[in-house]
N, C-alpha and C positions, 0 to 999 in steps of 0.2 A: 760091341759098341752100343747096340740098342739097350742092353742091360745097364750100361754105364749111364747113358742118357736118361733112362727111366729112374735110376737111383738118384741122379742129380736133380731131376724134376721133383721127385718125392721129398728130397731134402729141402728144396726151395719152397715147396708148398708147406712143409712142416714148419719151417722158419717163419714164413708169412703168417701162418695160422697162430703161432705163439705170439708174434708181434701184435697181430690184430686183437687177440684175446687179452693180452696184457694191457693194451691201450683202451680198447673199446669196452672192456668190462670195468677196468680200473677207474676211468674218467667219470662215467655216470655214477658208479658206486661211491666215489669220493664226494660227488655233489649231493647224493642222497644222504650219506652219513653226516656231511657238514650241515645240511639243512635240518635234519632230525636232531642233531646234537644242539644246534642253536635254539630250536624250539624247546628242548628239554631244559637246557641250562638257563635260558633267559625268558622263559614263558611269562613271568610276571612283569617283565619290562618291555615286552614287545607290543606294538600297536596291532590292532586287528588287521590293518593293511599289510604290515610286515609279516604277520602270521600267514595270511593268505598267499603272499608272494613266496614264502618258504614252502608252503604246501604245494603250490604250483610247480616249484622246482622239483620236489619229490615226485610228483605225478609225471612231469615231462621226462625226467631222467629215467624213471621206471619204465615208461613206454619205450624209450630208446633202448634200454636193456632188453625189453621184451622183443623188439624188432631184431636185435642182434642175435638173440638165442633162436628166434624163429628162422632166421637166415641160415644159421649153422645146421639146424635140424632139416631144413629144406634141402640144403646141399648134400647132407648125408643121405637123404632119401633118394635124391637124383642119382648119386654115384652108386648106390646099392641097387638101383633099378626098381625101387619100391613105389615110384610115382606111376600110377596107372590112371590116366584122365578118365573122369566120369563124363564123357562127352554127350552133349545133347544140343538141339537147336536153341540158340539164344539170340535175343536182340542186343546188338552192339551198344546202342544208346543206353539201355538199362544198366549194363555192366559198367559203362563209362561213368554214368551218374553215381552208381554205388561207390566206385573208386574215388571219385571227386569228393563225395561226402566224407569218406574215410580219411582222405588226405587234406581235409579243409584246414586243419591247424598248421600243417606243414606249408600249405600254399597261401596262408593268410597275408604274407608280405609281398605277394605277386598279383599281377592282373591276369586272370585266367580267361581265355576265350575258347569257345567250343563251336565247331562247324562240322555237322554231320550231314552227309548227303541225304536227301529225302527218300531216295530209292535204295537205301542200304539193305541188302538181303540179310537174312539170318545167317549166323555162323555156327558151326558145330564145334563147341568148345566145352571145357570144364569151367563152369562159371566162377568157381572159387579160385582156380589157378589163374584164369584170365584176369580176374580182378586184382589178384596179387601182382601179376606182371604190370598192370597199369599203375598200381600204387607204387611199385618199385621205380618205374620210369618217371612218374611225377615227382617222387622223392629225389631222384637223381637230378631232374631239371631244376628243382627248387634249390638243391644243394650247390649247383654250379653256376646258377644265374644270380646276378646281383639283386638285392631287394628292390622292390618297386619297378621291376621289369616284367615284361609279358611272357606268359607261357601259353602257347596255342596248341589246341588239340583239333585234329582234322581227320575225317574218315570219309572214304568214297570207295566205289567199286567199279571195276571195268567189266563185270559180268562173270569173270573167272576167279578173281581175287578180291578180297576186301583189304584195303590198305589203310592203316591208321598210323598217323605220325604225331609226335610230340616235339614241338619246337621251342627252344628257349632263346634268350638273348645274352647268354654268357660269352665266354671267350672262344667257344668252339673246341673241337678236338684236333690236336695235331695229326696230320695225315698219317704219320708213321704209327700212330696209336689207335687208329680206327678199329682194328681187329682186337688189339690187346685189351680194350675196355671190357671185353667179355671174358677175359681170363680171371680165374679165381684170385681174389685178394688184390686185384690190380686197381689202382686209383690214379687218375690223371694228376700230374704234378704241375703246379704253377710256380716257377722260380724255385725256391727252396721249401715251398709249402705243399703239403698233401692234404686234401680235403678230409674231414672226419668221415668215418663210415667203415663198414667191414670190407668193402671191395667184393662183396658177394652178390649184391642185388642184380646186376646186369647178367652175371653168369647164370644165376638161378632163373632169371627171366627168359634167357635164350633157351635154357633146358626145358622150361615149361612150354614155351611156344613150339619148339621142335617136337615135343611129345604130343602136341596137338596138330602136327603135320604142317606147321607154319614156319615162317622165317622171321628173324629179328636182326636188323643190322643198323649200324651207326653211320652218320654222315654229317656234313656241315651245310648250313644254309647258304644259298646262293644270292639271296636278296639283301643280306646283312650279316653281321657277326652272330654266331650262335650255332648250337648243335641241333641235330635232328635224329631222333630214334624212331625207326619205322618198323611196324609189325605188318606182315602179309599173311593172311589166312585164306585158304582155298574156300570158294563158295561151294557148298555141298550140292549135289545134283537136285535134291528135293527142295532146295531153296532158290533154284534158278527159275526165272520166269518161263512159262511155256511158250513155245514157238507157235504162235497162232496162224502163221502163214503156211505151216506144214499141212 
């Protein structure tokens, strides 16, 4: 029975992978080819503004392709056990700032707020992997939240854990799907529509966080409509304040 279930799961993942590749490679490639062909065939008839718009399309869709391929490579590394975090003590605020700068174009249509506790301890993480996790979570929030809504980032510590959450003002996540959002190739469906993307970002993010001895889980806001993605990382002993009363 276990072998049958494993075979069925492999078939499901293979089918999802082929569907994802056929859509998420074909769509941006079509945009790049269309823009490049237009510039080649109509170069003398296009205004400078039109040329710049077409070039922007080529760049944006190429970046989208690059993210897709990077996600596939990251998932391959995770599943093969090739991800070994280069962990060291890092300041959470610095990595959050780096992720926000990297995601600035994706977040341009949203109002981003940042609230970091002043007493946040250092965390022991791989800075590159942690930044990628934050980028993936910000990308996810921007994808599911309507334009011109708020995306809030908050981090605090209880002394044993650092908790960082990213809140959006989208439709939230159906209760039955809260764990499934971390499945490979899974995307929350609204009506008969599925959001664009590989469905790998959250699966990769959980894998990276768990490799750094942390946790990543999904929930819904209690103050209003919207989703919350929460990272919990242990505070390393060397980053905890000394007990001066001892």
